[in-house]
N, C-alpha and C positions, 0 to 999 in steps of 0.2 A: 464575525457572528459566532460567539463562543456557545460551546454545547455544555449543558448541565448533565451530569451523570445521575441517572435515577438510581440504577443498580449496575452491576458488571455487564449486563446484557441489554440495557436500555439507555438511551440518551435523548435528551429534549433540546430542541432548537427553537430560539425565538426569531420569527420571520417579520421583517419590518418593510414598510412600503419603499420601493426604490432599490431594494437589495435582493439579489437572487441567491440561492443555493442549489445545489445539485445532490441527488441521492440515487442510489442504486433502485431500480424499479422493483416494487414490491417490498420495499423497506419501511414504508409508513405503518405505524401500528395504530396511531390515533392523533387527532389534532383538534383545536377548537380556535375559532375565528374565521376570517375571510382569507383563507389559504387555497391557492391552486396548485395542481399537479399536472404538468405538461410533458408527454414524451419529448425527449430531447434528441432531434436527428443530427445534431453537431457534435454530441458526445461531450458537452461542457465548454469551458472557455478554451478558446484557442483557433476556432473557425474551421472551415471546411478542410484545409489541408492537414490540420492536426488530426481531424477525424479521419481522413483517408489514410494518414500514417498508421492510425491505430488499428484500423480495420486490416490492412496489409499485414500488420504485425501480429493479428489475432489477439490484440490487446484492448479490445472494445467492449465493454460491459454496458448494457443498455442503462441509461440514466433518465431521471425525471428533472425537469426545473421546477423548483419549489419557490413560489413568490405570493406576496399578499401581506396580511397583518394577522399575526397570531402565533400559536406555539404548536410545534409537531414533535411527536415521539417516534424515535426510529429504533429499529432492531431488526434481525434478520437471522432465520435459522437457529436461534438460540446460541449464537455465537458470542463469545467475549468480545466486548468494544474497547477500544483504546483510543483516547482522545490525544491528538497530537497538535501542538501549537507551532506555527512557524512564524518566524519573525524575519522575513526576507530570504530565507534560504530554501533549498530544494529538497522535497521528500520524493524518494524512490519507492515506489509500491507497486505490486501487481494488481491490475484493474479489478479482478474479482474480489479483492480484499476491501475495496473502497465501499463504505456505508453511506457517508454523506460528507460534504465539504463545502466551504464558502465559496461563492460565485466570483469572488475577487481573485482567486487564485488562478494562475496560468496553467493550463493543462497541456502536457505534450507526451511523447514517447521517446525513449532511448534504446539504442541497441546495446545490449549487455556486453556483446564481444568487444564493444570500445573500452570497456573497463576489464583488463586482463587478456586481451588479444584472444588468441585460441582457446586458452583456458576458460574465459567468458563463455564461449560458445559451447564447450563441453559441459560446463555447468548446466546449460539450458537441457542439453540432451540427456544427461545422466540423471539429474535431480528432478526433472519434470517441471522445473522453473521455467518460465518463458525466456527466449533469447531477446526479447524486448520486454521493457518494464515502462510503467506509466510514471510521469513525473508531475508533480505539483509545486509551483514556484510562488513565492510572495509572502503576504502577511495575512494569516487567517487559520482557521482550525480545520482539522480532517479527523473524521472518525473511521477507523479501520477495524476490520474483523479478524479474529484469531480463534483458534482452539485452545481452551483453557486460559489461564492468566498470562499477561505479557510483562516482561521485564525489559527496561531500557538500560542497555550497557553503553558506557561512554567509550569513545574510540580516541585516543591521544596520540600524537607523534611519538614514535618509538615504541609504542605498547599496542600492537595490533590485537584484534579480537578474532577467535575462531568460533565458527557457529555451524552447527549442523544445518546443511541446506535446507532440509525439510522444516526445521523450526524456525527459519528465517521469515520474518514478516515485512520489515521495512527498514530503510535507514535514511539519514540526512546528513548534510554537511558535506565537507570536501574529503570524500572517502573513496577509496579505490578497492575493489573486491577481485578475488581471483580464487579459483578452485585449487585446493592444495590436496596431494595425495601422499600424505605422511607415511602411511602404512605400506606394507609390501604388496606385491602382486598376488599373493596368496589371499589377501583381504579383498582385493579389488575384484577377484573372480567369485566372490561369495563364500569363501572357505573360512573366513575369520570372524570377527566381531560384528561386521556389517556397518562399521563406522568408518569406511576406507577414505570417503570424502568429506573434506571440510572447507567451508567458505571462510576465506581469510580476508578480513576487512582492515584497512590501515589509513591513517590519515588523522583527520580531526573531526569529530561529529558523533553520531550515536547510532546504535542498531537496536531494532525492537525484535525480541525473541519470544515465541510463544511456548507454552508448556506442553507441546505435543508434536509429534512428527507427521501429523495428518494434515492433508491438504484441505482447502475449503471444497 
């Protein structure tokens, strides 16, 4: 179910009979046609165990099930919206950044400590990003929210990308991440530039970076 970008802060989705989509509650701006919006107690595709996993991880943003026949416009908080099309791969994104996504995508939760070991856990504690992150896998479209514009940076073998953790939005592909502390202890305790921690992503895929260090 592709999204049509109306402007940088609004997208439109076509809803057709027999196909579901999910959106963050309160994200519907307008619609026409015979469309229903139902609070989703299972948190999207993935079933009860997936929902429990996200709630234990504090990674469960309330969702609506959207279905029927018509078109719906989505937006939230005036945030910039980035549409990401998946072709069988997995998107890693924090739940509160999800605006809307295809119901065909399989939703789950991943422990970020599994990517980068202890440093993955340090990332969650230091940067404010969760130890867990939401995953969406399959073929379909995802609309995510960010502050300011978003740029997609390719990640290729042997050429890792370093990102300010606060500017990180999402990534997809066969990518590993870890928190690097390239600067000295003086910077880590707040006496330097404030850029002591960097998120290093390596492998093959892409990372989405927002034009701000502000959390949603």
